[in-house]
KOLGU-4560 file (N, C-alpha, C; in nm, 3 decimals, padded with zeros to 5 digits):
<recs>
<n_xx: -09.811 n_yy: -09.675 n_zz: 01.523 ca_xx: -09.839 ca_yy: -09.758 ca_zz: 01.669 c_xx: -09.706 c_yy: -09.767 c_zz: 01.709 mol: A seq: 1 type: UNK>
<n_xx: -09.704 n_yy: -09.759 n_zz: 01.882 ca_xx: -09.573 ca_yy: -09.739 ca_zz: 01.943 c_xx: -09.614 c_yy: -09.859 c_zz: 02.059 mol: A seq: 2 type: UNK>
<n_xx: -09.482 n_yy: -09.954 n_zz: 02.054 ca_xx: -09.496 ca_yy: -10.077 ca_zz: 02.177 c_xx: -09.453 c_yy: -09.964 c_zz: 02.308 mol: A seq: 3 type: UNK>
<n_xx: -09.522 n_yy: -09.977 n_zz: 02.418 ca_xx: -09.508 ca_yy: -09.908 ca_zz: 02.524 c_xx: -09.438 c_yy: -09.982 c_zz: 02.628 mol: A seq: 4 type: UNK>
<n_xx: -09.471 n_yy: -10.120 n_zz: 02.617 ca_xx: -09.426 ca_yy: -10.218 ca_zz: 02.709 c_xx: -09.415 c_yy: -10.362 c_zz: 02.655 mol: A seq: 5 type: UNK>
<n_xx: -09.358 n_yy: -10.435 n_zz: 02.714 ca_xx: -09.376 ca_yy: -10.580 ca_zz: 02.648 c_xx: -09.335 c_yy: -10.668 c_zz: 02.769 mol: A seq: 6 type: UNK>
<n_xx: -09.405 n_yy: -10.804 n_zz: 02.797 ca_xx: -09.378 ca_yy: -10.907 ca_zz: 02.885 c_xx: -09.399 c_yy: -11.012 c_zz: 02.813 mol: A seq: 7 type: UNK>
<n_xx: -09.389 n_yy: -11.145 n_zz: 02.862 ca_xx: -09.369 ca_yy: -11.282 ca_zz: 02.788 c_xx: -09.522 c_yy: -11.316 c_zz: 02.749 mol: A seq: 8 type: UNK>
<n_xx: -09.621 n_yy: -11.266 n_zz: 02.817 ca_xx: -09.720 ca_yy: -11.314 ca_zz: 02.766 c_xx: -09.806 c_yy: -11.160 c_zz: 02.696 mol: A seq: 9 type: UNK>
<n_xx: -09.797 n_yy: -11.087 n_zz: 02.716 ca_xx: -09.850 ca_yy: -10.949 ca_zz: 02.683 c_xx: -09.747 c_yy: -10.848 c_zz: 02.585 mol: A seq: 10 type: UNK>
<n_xx: -09.831 n_yy: -10.759 n_zz: 02.511 ca_xx: -09.738 ca_yy: -10.668 ca_zz: 02.466 c_xx: -09.847 c_yy: -10.521 c_zz: 02.467 mol: A seq: 11 type: UNK>
<n_xx: -09.815 n_yy: -10.418 n_zz: 02.502 ca_xx: -09.894 ca_yy: -10.298 ca_zz: 02.514 c_xx: -09.836 c_yy: -10.187 c_zz: 02.404 mol: A seq: 12 type: UNK>
<n_xx: -09.954 n_yy: -10.157 n_zz: 02.330 ca_xx: -09.893 ca_yy: -10.041 ca_zz: 02.241 c_xx: -09.996 c_yy: -09.942 c_zz: 02.239 mol: A seq: 13 type: UNK>
<n_xx: -09.968 n_yy: -09.838 n_zz: 02.177 ca_xx: -10.043 ca_yy: -09.740 ca_zz: 02.175 c_xx: -10.058 c_yy: -09.649 c_zz: 02.039 mol: A seq: 14 type: UNK>
<n_xx: -10.181 n_yy: -09.587 n_zz: 02.001 ca_xx: -10.201 ca_yy: -09.545 ca_zz: 01.863 c_xx: -10.280 c_yy: -09.423 c_zz: 01.901 mol: A seq: 15 type: UNK>
<n_xx: -10.216 n_yy: -09.288 n_zz: 01.884 ca_xx: -10.228 ca_yy: -09.162 ca_zz: 01.931 c_xx: -10.285 c_yy: -09.180 c_zz: 02.079 mol: A seq: 16 type: UNK>
<n_xx: -10.413 n_yy: -09.167 n_zz: 02.088 ca_xx: -10.442 ca_yy: -09.178 ca_zz: 02.263 c_xx: -10.501 c_yy: -09.301 c_zz: 02.315 mol: A seq: 17 type: UNK>
<n_xx: -10.496 n_yy: -09.408 n_zz: 02.228 ca_xx: -10.561 ca_yy: -09.525 ca_zz: 02.257 c_xx: -10.439 c_yy: -09.633 c_zz: 02.295 mol: A seq: 18 type: UNK>
<n_xx: -10.466 n_yy: -09.718 n_zz: 02.392 ca_xx: -10.365 ca_yy: -09.830 ca_zz: 02.424 c_xx: -10.438 c_yy: -09.933 c_zz: 02.434 mol: A seq: 19 type: UNK>
<n_xx: -10.372 n_yy: -10.041 n_zz: 02.384 ca_xx: -10.417 ca_yy: -10.141 ca_zz: 02.335 c_xx: -10.317 c_yy: -10.280 c_zz: 02.401 mol: A seq: 20 type: UNK>
<n_xx: -10.411 n_yy: -10.368 n_zz: 02.443 ca_xx: -10.306 ca_yy: -10.508 ca_zz: 02.524 c_xx: -10.335 c_yy: -10.598 c_zz: 02.409 mol: A seq: 21 type: UNK>
<n_xx: -10.241 n_yy: -10.672 n_zz: 02.367 ca_xx: -10.241 ca_yy: -10.769 ca_zz: 02.314 c_xx: -10.209 c_yy: -10.919 c_zz: 02.365 mol: A seq: 22 type: UNK>
<n_xx: -10.283 n_yy: -10.992 n_zz: 02.364 ca_xx: -10.238 ca_yy: -11.124 ca_zz: 02.465 c_xx: -10.150 c_yy: -11.232 c_zz: 02.326 mol: A seq: 23 type: UNK>
<n_xx: -10.044 n_yy: -11.244 n_zz: 02.347 ca_xx: -09.950 ca_yy: -11.294 ca_zz: 02.223 c_xx: -09.997 c_yy: -11.404 c_zz: 02.161 mol: A seq: 24 type: UNK>
<n_xx: -10.033 n_yy: -11.534 n_zz: 02.262 ca_xx: -10.066 ca_yy: -11.667 ca_zz: 02.231 c_xx: -10.193 c_yy: -11.669 c_zz: 02.153 mol: A seq: 25 type: UNK>
<n_xx: -10.301 n_yy: -11.559 n_zz: 02.163 ca_xx: -10.414 ca_yy: -11.562 ca_zz: 02.097 c_xx: -10.421 c_yy: -11.469 c_zz: 02.007 mol: A seq: 26 type: UNK>
<n_xx: -10.338 n_yy: -11.382 n_zz: 02.011 ca_xx: -10.359 ca_yy: -11.233 ca_zz: 01.896 c_xx: -10.455 c_yy: -11.164 c_zz: 01.954 mol: A seq: 27 type: UNK>
<n_xx: -10.538 n_yy: -11.199 n_zz: 02.077 ca_xx: -10.641 ca_yy: -11.102 ca_zz: 02.115 c_xx: -10.604 c_yy: -10.958 c_zz: 02.135 mol: A seq: 28 type: UNK>
<n_xx: -10.679 n_yy: -10.858 n_zz: 02.088 ca_xx: -10.656 ca_yy: -10.713 ca_zz: 02.132 c_xx: -10.770 c_yy: -10.657 c_zz: 02.196 mol: A seq: 29 type: UNK>
<n_xx: -10.726 n_yy: -10.592 n_zz: 02.318 ca_xx: -10.819 ca_yy: -10.540 ca_zz: 02.409 c_xx: -10.785 c_yy: -10.409 c_zz: 02.417 mol: A seq: 30 type: UNK>
<n_xx: -10.863 n_yy: -10.276 n_zz: 02.419 ca_xx: -10.842 ca_yy: -10.172 ca_zz: 02.427 c_xx: -10.861 c_yy: -10.111 c_zz: 02.596 mol: A seq: 31 type: UNK>
<n_xx: -10.750 n_yy: -10.094 n_zz: 02.660 ca_xx: -10.733 ca_yy: -10.099 ca_zz: 02.804 c_xx: -10.692 c_yy: -09.940 c_zz: 02.845 mol: A seq: 32 type: UNK>
<n_xx: -10.692 n_yy: -09.862 n_zz: 02.758 ca_xx: -10.683 ca_yy: -09.721 ca_zz: 02.800 c_xx: -10.703 c_yy: -09.624 c_zz: 02.706 mol: A seq: 33 type: UNK>
<n_xx: -10.750 n_yy: -09.514 n_zz: 02.757 ca_xx: -10.768 ca_yy: -09.371 ca_zz: 02.660 c_xx: -10.695 c_yy: -09.246 c_zz: 02.711 mol: A seq: 34 type: UNK>
<n_xx: -10.605 n_yy: -09.183 n_zz: 02.654 ca_xx: -10.543 ca_yy: -09.080 ca_zz: 02.728 c_xx: -10.536 c_yy: -08.937 c_zz: 02.648 mol: A seq: 35 type: UNK>
<n_xx: -10.556 n_yy: -08.851 n_zz: 02.726 ca_xx: -10.556 ca_yy: -08.714 ca_zz: 02.666 c_xx: -10.424 c_yy: -08.692 c_zz: 02.669 mol: A seq: 36 type: UNK>
<n_xx: -10.378 n_yy: -08.640 n_zz: 02.547 ca_xx: -10.236 ca_yy: -08.602 ca_zz: 02.504 c_xx: -10.148 c_yy: -08.719 c_zz: 02.457 mol: A seq: 37 type: UNK>
<n_xx: -10.179 n_yy: -08.871 n_zz: 02.477 ca_xx: -10.135 ca_yy: -08.955 ca_zz: 02.456 c_xx: -10.059 c_yy: -09.011 c_zz: 02.588 mol: A seq: 38 type: UNK>
<n_xx: -10.063 n_yy: -09.160 n_zz: 02.579 ca_xx: -09.970 ca_yy: -09.200 ca_zz: 02.685 c_xx: -09.822 c_yy: -09.149 c_zz: 02.679 mol: A seq: 39 type: UNK>
<n_xx: -09.773 n_yy: -09.169 n_zz: 02.813 ca_xx: -09.650 ca_yy: -09.109 ca_zz: 02.828 c_xx: -09.544 c_yy: -09.270 c_zz: 02.838 mol: A seq: 40 type: UNK>
<n_xx: -09.628 n_yy: -09.377 n_zz: 02.866 ca_xx: -09.562 ca_yy: -09.491 ca_zz: 02.861 c_xx: -09.652 c_yy: -09.603 c_zz: 02.964 mol: A seq: 41 type: UNK>
<n_xx: -09.587 n_yy: -09.711 n_zz: 02.981 ca_xx: -09.668 ca_yy: -09.817 ca_zz: 03.029 c_xx: -09.561 c_yy: -09.931 c_zz: 03.114 mol: A seq: 42 type: UNK>
<n_xx: -09.591 n_yy: -10.003 n_zz: 03.200 ca_xx: -09.559 ca_yy: -10.123 ca_zz: 03.283 c_xx: -09.611 c_yy: -10.221 c_zz: 03.291 mol: A seq: 43 type: UNK>
<n_xx: -09.560 n_yy: -10.366 n_zz: 03.280 ca_xx: -09.658 ca_yy: -10.440 ca_zz: 03.318 c_xx: -09.553 c_yy: -10.501 c_zz: 03.450 mol: A seq: 44 type: UNK>
<n_xx: -09.660 n_yy: -10.556 n_zz: 03.548 ca_xx: -09.573 ca_yy: -10.618 ca_zz: 03.683 c_xx: -09.517 c_yy: -10.742 c_zz: 03.646 mol: A seq: 45 type: UNK>
<n_xx: -09.385 n_yy: -10.759 n_zz: 03.709 ca_xx: -09.316 ca_yy: -10.883 ca_zz: 03.699 c_xx: -09.381 c_yy: -11.034 c_zz: 03.688 mol: A seq: 46 type: UNK>
<n_xx: -09.485 n_yy: -11.019 n_zz: 03.771 ca_xx: -09.589 ca_yy: -11.132 ca_zz: 03.783 c_xx: -09.686 c_yy: -11.155 c_zz: 03.689 mol: A seq: 47 type: UNK>
<n_xx: -09.712 n_yy: -11.039 n_zz: 03.593 ca_xx: -09.798 ca_yy: -11.001 ca_zz: 03.484 c_xx: -09.950 c_yy: -11.006 c_zz: 03.527 mol: A seq: 48 type: UNK>
<n_xx: -09.955 n_yy: -10.926 n_zz: 03.657 ca_xx: -10.089 ca_yy: -10.926 ca_zz: 03.721 c_xx: -10.174 c_yy: -10.800 c_zz: 03.677 mol: A seq: 49 type: UNK>
<n_xx: -10.069 n_yy: -10.708 n_zz: 03.650 ca_xx: -10.157 ca_yy: -10.584 ca_zz: 03.633 c_xx: -10.060 c_yy: -10.487 c_zz: 03.504 mol: A seq: 50 type: UNK>
<n_xx: -10.116 n_yy: -10.437 n_zz: 03.462 ca_xx: -10.042 ca_yy: -10.315 ca_zz: 03.386 c_xx: -10.081 c_yy: -10.170 c_zz: 03.408 mol: A seq: 51 type: UNK>
<n_xx: -09.958 n_yy: -10.060 n_zz: 03.431 ca_xx: -09.996 ca_yy: -09.952 ca_zz: 03.467 c_xx: -09.948 c_yy: -09.847 c_zz: 03.342 mol: A seq: 52 type: UNK>
<n_xx: -10.048 n_yy: -09.789 n_zz: 03.300 ca_xx: -10.025 ca_yy: -09.674 ca_zz: 03.189 c_xx: -10.046 c_yy: -09.538 c_zz: 03.227 mol: A seq: 53 type: UNK>
<n_xx: -09.954 n_yy: -09.431 n_zz: 03.182 ca_xx: -09.952 ca_yy: -09.332 ca_zz: 03.255 c_xx: -09.925 c_yy: -09.193 c_zz: 03.165 mol: A seq: 54 type: UNK>
<n_xx: -09.963 n_yy: -09.098 n_zz: 03.190 ca_xx: -09.967 ca_yy: -08.963 ca_zz: 03.116 c_xx: -10.056 c_yy: -08.851 c_zz: 03.187 mol: A seq: 55 type: UNK>
<n_xx: -10.150 n_yy: -08.855 n_zz: 03.122 ca_xx: -10.261 ca_yy: -08.759 ca_zz: 03.215 c_xx: -10.282 c_yy: -08.882 c_zz: 03.322 mol: A seq: 56 type: UNK>
<n_xx: -10.249 n_yy: -08.863 n_zz: 03.443 ca_xx: -10.308 ca_yy: -08.953 ca_zz: 03.539 c_xx: -10.259 c_yy: -09.130 c_zz: 03.503 mol: A seq: 57 type: UNK>
<n_xx: -10.302 n_yy: -09.201 n_zz: 03.586 ca_xx: -10.263 ca_yy: -09.357 ca_zz: 03.540 c_xx: -10.385 c_yy: -09.446 c_zz: 03.541 mol: A seq: 58 type: UNK>
<n_xx: -10.384 n_yy: -09.534 n_zz: 03.464 ca_xx: -10.470 ca_yy: -09.642 ca_zz: 03.463 c_xx: -10.407 c_yy: -09.778 c_zz: 03.523 mol: A seq: 59 type: UNK>
<n_xx: -10.449 n_yy: -09.847 n_zz: 03.602 ca_xx: -10.399 ca_yy: -10.003 ca_zz: 03.639 c_xx: -10.526 c_yy: -10.071 c_zz: 03.580 mol: A seq: 60 type: UNK>
<n_xx: -10.478 n_yy: -10.141 n_zz: 03.490 ca_xx: -10.530 ca_yy: -10.237 ca_zz: 03.430 c_xx: -10.516 c_yy: -10.380 c_zz: 03.470 mol: A seq: 61 type: UNK>
<n_xx: -10.604 n_yy: -10.445 n_zz: 03.523 ca_xx: -10.568 ca_yy: -10.582 ca_zz: 03.586 c_xx: -10.566 c_yy: -10.703 c_zz: 03.489 mol: A seq: 62 type: UNK>
<n_xx: -10.486 n_yy: -10.765 n_zz: 03.464 ca_xx: -10.456 ca_yy: -10.857 ca_zz: 03.366 c_xx: -10.545 c_yy: -11.007 c_zz: 03.390 mol: A seq: 63 type: UNK>
<n_xx: -10.655 n_yy: -11.001 n_zz: 03.401 ca_xx: -10.719 ca_yy: -11.139 ca_zz: 03.424 c_xx: -10.849 c_yy: -11.128 c_zz: 03.344 mol: A seq: 64 type: UNK>
<n_xx: -10.892 n_yy: -11.247 n_zz: 03.307 ca_xx: -11.008 ca_yy: -11.288 ca_zz: 03.228 c_xx: -11.114 c_yy: -11.273 c_zz: 03.294 mol: A seq: 65 type: UNK>
<n_xx: -11.236 n_yy: -11.224 n_zz: 03.240 ca_xx: -11.245 ca_yy: -11.176 ca_zz: 03.119 c_xx: -11.218 c_yy: -11.021 c_zz: 03.093 mol: A seq: 66 type: UNK>
<n_xx: -11.145 n_yy: -10.998 n_zz: 02.985 ca_xx: -11.090 ca_yy: -10.872 ca_zz: 02.958 c_xx: -11.196 c_yy: -10.796 c_zz: 02.931 mol: A seq: 67 type: UNK>
<n_xx: -11.202 n_yy: -10.649 n_zz: 02.948 ca_xx: -11.301 ca_yy: -10.572 ca_zz: 02.899 c_xx: -11.262 c_yy: -10.445 c_zz: 02.842 mol: A seq: 68 type: UNK>
<n_xx: -11.302 n_yy: -10.401 n_zz: 02.765 ca_xx: -11.252 ca_yy: -10.283 ca_zz: 02.653 c_xx: -11.275 c_yy: -10.153 c_zz: 02.770 mol: A seq: 69 type: UNK>
<n_xx: -11.166 n_yy: -10.064 n_zz: 02.796 ca_xx: -11.173 ca_yy: -09.965 ca_zz: 02.864 c_xx: -11.297 c_yy: -09.891 c_zz: 02.819 mol: A seq: 70 type: UNK>
<n_xx: -11.365 n_yy: -09.813 n_zz: 02.917 ca_xx: -11.456 ca_yy: -09.710 ca_zz: 02.888 c_xx: -11.448 c_yy: -09.600 c_zz: 03.009 mol: A seq: 71 type: UNK>
<n_xx: -11.454 n_yy: -09.471 n_zz: 02.942 ca_xx: -11.490 ca_yy: -09.403 ca_zz: 03.032 c_xx: -11.580 c_yy: -09.355 c_zz: 03.128 mol: A seq: 72 type: UNK>
<n_xx: -11.562 n_yy: -09.321 n_zz: 03.259 ca_xx: -11.646 ca_yy: -09.312 ca_zz: 03.358 c_xx: -11.743 c_yy: -09.469 c_zz: 03.393 mol: A seq: 73 type: UNK>
<n_xx: -11.656 n_yy: -09.549 n_zz: 03.382 ca_xx: -11.709 ca_yy: -09.686 ca_zz: 03.423 c_xx: -11.664 c_yy: -09.744 c_zz: 03.536 mol: A seq: 74 type: UNK>
<n_xx: -11.728 n_yy: -09.803 n_zz: 03.642 ca_xx: -11.690 ca_yy: -09.884 ca_zz: 03.745 c_xx: -11.688 c_yy: -10.017 c_zz: 03.722 mol: A seq: 75 type: UNK>
<n_xx: -11.533 n_yy: -10.089 n_zz: 03.747 ca_xx: -11.544 ca_yy: -10.228 ca_zz: 03.708 c_xx: -11.433 c_yy: -10.276 c_zz: 03.788 mol: A seq: 76 type: UNK>
<n_xx: -11.400 n_yy: -10.379 n_zz: 03.823 ca_xx: -11.291 ca_yy: -10.446 ca_zz: 03.893 c_xx: -11.185 c_yy: -10.459 c_zz: 03.800 mol: A seq: 77 type: UNK>
<n_xx: -11.203 n_yy: -10.442 n_zz: 03.649 ca_xx: -11.093 ca_yy: -10.483 ca_zz: 03.566 c_xx: -10.983 c_yy: -10.364 c_zz: 03.560 mol: A seq: 78 type: UNK>
<n_xx: -11.008 n_yy: -10.238 n_zz: 03.625 ca_xx: -10.935 ca_yy: -10.135 ca_zz: 03.601 c_xx: -10.953 c_yy: -10.023 c_zz: 03.712 mol: A seq: 79 type: UNK>
<n_xx: -10.859 n_yy: -09.951 n_zz: 03.751 ca_xx: -10.866 ca_yy: -09.838 ca_zz: 03.862 c_xx: -10.813 c_yy: -09.721 c_zz: 03.792 mol: A seq: 80 type: UNK>
<n_xx: -10.837 n_yy: -09.592 n_zz: 03.816 ca_xx: -10.755 ca_yy: -09.478 ca_zz: 03.779 c_xx: -10.724 c_yy: -09.379 c_zz: 03.875 mol: A seq: 81 type: UNK>
<n_xx: -10.632 n_yy: -09.313 n_zz: 03.852 ca_xx: -10.583 ca_yy: -09.203 ca_zz: 03.949 c_xx: -10.542 c_yy: -09.085 c_zz: 03.879 mol: A seq: 82 type: UNK>
<n_xx: -10.579 n_yy: -08.946 n_zz: 03.944 ca_xx: -10.560 ca_yy: -08.830 ca_zz: 03.864 c_xx: -10.611 c_yy: -08.806 c_zz: 03.729 mol: A seq: 83 type: UNK>
<n_xx: -10.704 n_yy: -08.867 n_zz: 03.717 ca_xx: -10.783 ca_yy: -08.827 ca_zz: 03.543 c_xx: -10.901 c_yy: -08.778 c_zz: 03.590 mol: A seq: 84 type: UNK>
<n_xx: -10.951 n_yy: -08.737 n_zz: 03.690 ca_xx: -11.097 ca_yy: -08.710 ca_zz: 03.702 c_xx: -11.151 c_yy: -08.570 c_zz: 03.632 mol: A seq: 85 type: UNK>
<n_xx: -11.063 n_yy: -08.474 n_zz: 03.613 ca_xx: -11.108 ca_yy: -08.358 ca_zz: 03.548 c_xx: -11.001 c_yy: -08.271 c_zz: 03.505 mol: A seq: 86 type: UNK>
<n_xx: -11.010 n_yy: -08.165 n_zz: 03.435 ca_xx: -10.909 ca_yy: -08.052 ca_zz: 03.405 c_xx: -10.842 c_yy: -08.031 c_zz: 03.536 mol: A seq: 87 type: UNK>
<n_xx: -10.895 n_yy: -08.000 n_zz: 03.677 ca_xx: -10.863 ca_yy: -07.946 ca_zz: 03.773 c_xx: -10.775 c_yy: -08.020 c_zz: 03.853 mol: A seq: 88 type: UNK>
<n_xx: -10.838 n_yy: -08.156 n_zz: 03.846 ca_xx: -10.768 ca_yy: -08.260 ca_zz: 03.939 c_xx: -10.649 c_yy: -08.342 c_zz: 03.864 mol: A seq: 89 type: UNK>
<n_xx: -10.637 n_yy: -08.324 n_zz: 03.725 ca_xx: -10.549 ca_yy: -08.425 ca_zz: 03.675 c_xx: -10.402 c_yy: -08.412 c_zz: 03.685 mol: A seq: 90 type: UNK>
<n_xx: -10.333 n_yy: -08.504 n_zz: 03.684 ca_xx: -10.172 ca_yy: -08.481 ca_zz: 03.739 c_xx: -10.100 c_yy: -08.540 c_zz: 03.583 mol: A seq: 91 type: UNK>
<n_xx: -10.013 n_yy: -08.478 n_zz: 03.534 ca_xx: -09.928 ca_yy: -08.547 ca_zz: 03.445 c_xx: -09.816 c_yy: -08.622 c_zz: 03.510 mol: A seq: 92 type: UNK>
<n_xx: -09.832 n_yy: -08.754 n_zz: 03.446 ca_xx: -09.734 ca_yy: -08.826 ca_zz: 03.512 c_xx: -09.619 c_yy: -08.854 c_zz: 03.416 mol: A seq: 93 type: UNK>
<n_xx: -09.468 n_yy: -08.821 n_zz: 03.457 ca_xx: -09.357 ca_yy: -08.829 ca_zz: 03.385 c_xx: -09.286 c_yy: -08.982 c_zz: 03.372 mol: A seq: 94 type: UNK>
<n_xx: -09.311 n_yy: -09.079 n_zz: 03.490 ca_xx: -09.242 ca_yy: -09.186 ca_zz: 03.492 c_xx: -09.304 c_yy: -09.262 c_zz: 03.629 mol: A seq: 95 type: UNK>
<n_xx: -09.298 n_yy: -09.386 n_zz: 03.597 ca_xx: -09.329 ca_yy: -09.475 ca_zz: 03.725 c_xx: -09.233 c_yy: -09.558 c_zz: 03.713 mol: A seq: 96 type: UNK>
<n_xx: -09.243 n_yy: -09.626 n_zz: 03.851 ca_xx: -09.135 ca_yy: -09.712 ca_zz: 03.872 c_xx: -09.205 c_yy: -09.854 c_zz: 03.963 mol: A seq: 97 type: UNK>
<n_xx: -09.181 n_yy: -09.953 n_zz: 03.920 ca_xx: -09.248 ca_yy: -10.075 ca_zz: 03.994 c_xx: -09.161 c_yy: -10.107 c_zz: 04.095 mol: A seq: 98 type: UNK>
<n_xx: -09.190 n_yy: -10.086 n_zz: 04.225 ca_xx: -09.143 ca_yy: -10.136 ca_zz: 04.371 c_xx: -09.122 c_yy: -10.263 c_zz: 04.409 mol: A seq: 99 type: UNK>
<n_xx: -09.254 n_yy: -10.319 n_zz: 04.377 ca_xx: -09.272 ca_yy: -10.495 ca_zz: 04.440 c_xx: -09.398 c_yy: -10.519 c_zz: 04.345 mol: A seq: 100 type: UNK>
<n_xx: -09.462 n_yy: -10.602 n_zz: 04.369 ca_xx: -09.554 ca_yy: -10.702 ca_zz: 04.317 c_xx: -09.697 c_yy: -10.590 c_zz: 04.311 mol: A seq: 101 type: UNK>
<n_xx: -09.722 n_yy: -10.535 n_zz: 04.414 ca_xx: -09.820 ca_yy: -10.432 ca_zz: 04.400 c_xx: -09.779 c_yy: -10.261 c_zz: 04.439 mol: A seq: 102 type: UNK>
<n_xx: -09.693 n_yy: -10.254 n_zz: 04.450 ca_xx: -09.648 ca_yy: -10.097 ca_zz: 04.479 c_xx: -09.599 c_yy: -10.019 c_zz: 04.357 mol: A seq: 103 type: UNK>
<n_xx: -09.637 n_yy: -09.900 n_zz: 04.308 ca_xx: -09.551 ca_yy: -09.850 ca_zz: 04.220 c_xx: -09.511 c_yy: -09.694 c_zz: 04.287 mol: A seq: 104 type: UNK>
<n_xx: -09.428 n_yy: -09.628 n_zz: 04.211 ca_xx: -09.381 ca_yy: -09.504 ca_zz: 04.259 c_xx: -09.395 c_yy: -09.406 c_zz: 04.115 mol: A seq: 105 type: UNK>
<n_xx: -09.481 n_yy: -09.317 n_zz: 04.139 ca_xx: -09.497 ca_yy: -09.231 ca_zz: 04.026 c_xx: -09.427 c_yy: -09.082 c_zz: 04.060 mol: A seq: 106 type: UNK>
<n_xx: -09.386 n_yy: -09.048 n_zz: 03.950 ca_xx: -09.314 ca_yy: -08.895 ca_zz: 03.954 c_xx: -09.409 c_yy: -08.825 c_zz: 03.863 mol: A seq: 107 type: UNK>
<n_xx: -09.461 n_yy: -08.725 n_zz: 03.918 ca_xx: -09.538 ca_yy: -08.614 ca_zz: 03.843 c_xx: -09.447 c_yy: -08.530 c_zz: 03.755 mol: A seq: 108 type: UNK>
<n_xx: -09.501 n_yy: -08.427 n_zz: 03.687 ca_xx: -09.420 ca_yy: -08.350 ca_zz: 03.601 c_xx: -09.377 c_yy: -08.211 c_zz: 03.709 mol: A seq: 109 type: UNK>
<n_xx: -09.430 n_yy: -08.201 n_zz: 03.823 ca_xx: -09.382 ca_yy: -08.121 ca_zz: 03.892 c_xx: -09.256 c_yy: -08.154 c_zz: 03.987 mol: A seq: 110 type: UNK>
<n_xx: -09.189 n_yy: -08.293 n_zz: 03.968 ca_xx: -09.114 ca_yy: -08.370 ca_zz: 04.028 c_xx: -09.140 c_yy: -08.444 c_zz: 04.178 mol: A seq: 111 type: UNK>
<n_xx: -09.275 n_yy: -08.430 n_zz: 04.213 ca_xx: -09.328 ca_yy: -08.495 ca_zz: 04.327 c_xx: -09.328 c_yy: -08.659 c_zz: 04.307 mol: A seq: 112 type: UNK>
<n_xx: -09.301 n_yy: -08.712 n_zz: 04.399 ca_xx: -09.296 ca_yy: -08.854 ca_zz: 04.406 c_xx: -09.395 c_yy: -08.883 c_zz: 04.505 mol: A seq: 113 type: UNK>
<n_xx: -09.496 n_yy: -09.020 n_zz: 04.463 ca_xx: -09.586 ca_yy: -09.059 ca_zz: 04.564 c_xx: -09.586 c_yy: -09.200 c_zz: 04.510 mol: A seq: 114 type: UNK>
<n_xx: -09.598 n_yy: -09.279 n_zz: 04.643 ca_xx: -09.570 ca_yy: -09.445 ca_zz: 04.652 c_xx: -09.737 c_yy: -09.480 c_zz: 04.655 mol: A seq: 115 type: UNK>
<n_xx: -09.778 n_yy: -09.575 n_zz: 04.551 ca_xx: -09.938 ca_yy: -09.614 ca_zz: 04.553 c_xx: -09.909 c_yy: -09.786 c_zz: 04.540 mol: A seq: 116 type: UNK>
<n_xx: -10.015 n_yy: -09.841 n_zz: 04.622 ca_xx: -10.036 ca_yy: -09.964 ca_zz: 04.617 c_xx: -10.141 c_yy: -10.004 c_zz: 04.515 mol: A seq: 117 type: UNK>
<n_xx: -10.148 n_yy: -10.053 n_zz: 04.423 ca_xx: -10.229 ca_yy: -10.077 ca_zz: 04.297 c_xx: -10.347 c_yy: -10.149 c_zz: 04.354 mol: A seq: 118 type: UNK>
<n_xx: -10.346 n_yy: -10.219 n_zz: 04.462 ca_xx: -10.482 ca_yy: -10.280 ca_zz: 04.516 c_xx: -10.554 c_yy: -10.215 c_zz: 04.619 mol: A seq: 119 type: UNK>
<n_xx: -10.474 n_yy: -10.125 n_zz: 04.701 ca_xx: -10.577 ca_yy: -10.046 ca_zz: 04.800 c_xx: -10.553 c_yy: -09.914 c_zz: 04.791 mol: A seq: 120 type: UNK>
<n_xx: -10.490 n_yy: -09.844 n_zz: 04.722 ca_xx: -10.480 ca_yy: -09.687 ca_zz: 04.734 c_xx: -10.557 c_yy: -09.621 c_zz: 04.650 mol: A seq: 121 type: UNK>
<n_xx: -10.606 n_yy: -09.705 n_zz: 04.551 ca_xx: -10.700 ca_yy: -09.632 ca_zz: 04.425 c_xx: -10.864 c_yy: -09.656 c_zz: 04.461 mol: A seq: 122 type: UNK>
</recs>
């Protein structure tokens, strides 16, 4: 198991391809992602409203109760995905930078940068 990121309330870890959120004060564990080829990393927003995991595309997981375990091909307000649809449309993400309370900048494996509003662009 490796720690991808941590904040005051949460810790995000990965074990092989599975990403888990731990709520520190209750020790509750929720599966928040599953990545082909393991996740590259994760960030938690400064206001602890969302977590972004990246590797083969991104998953934005909103940190609000009731927490739901991640499932492929599921539509829910708990998470959004980008660049993960299939082998032809997948994008390998090398790095993510948090720009403000709702925008991130992603850097793909080919050096292309893209800004995304996690609430409106996904």
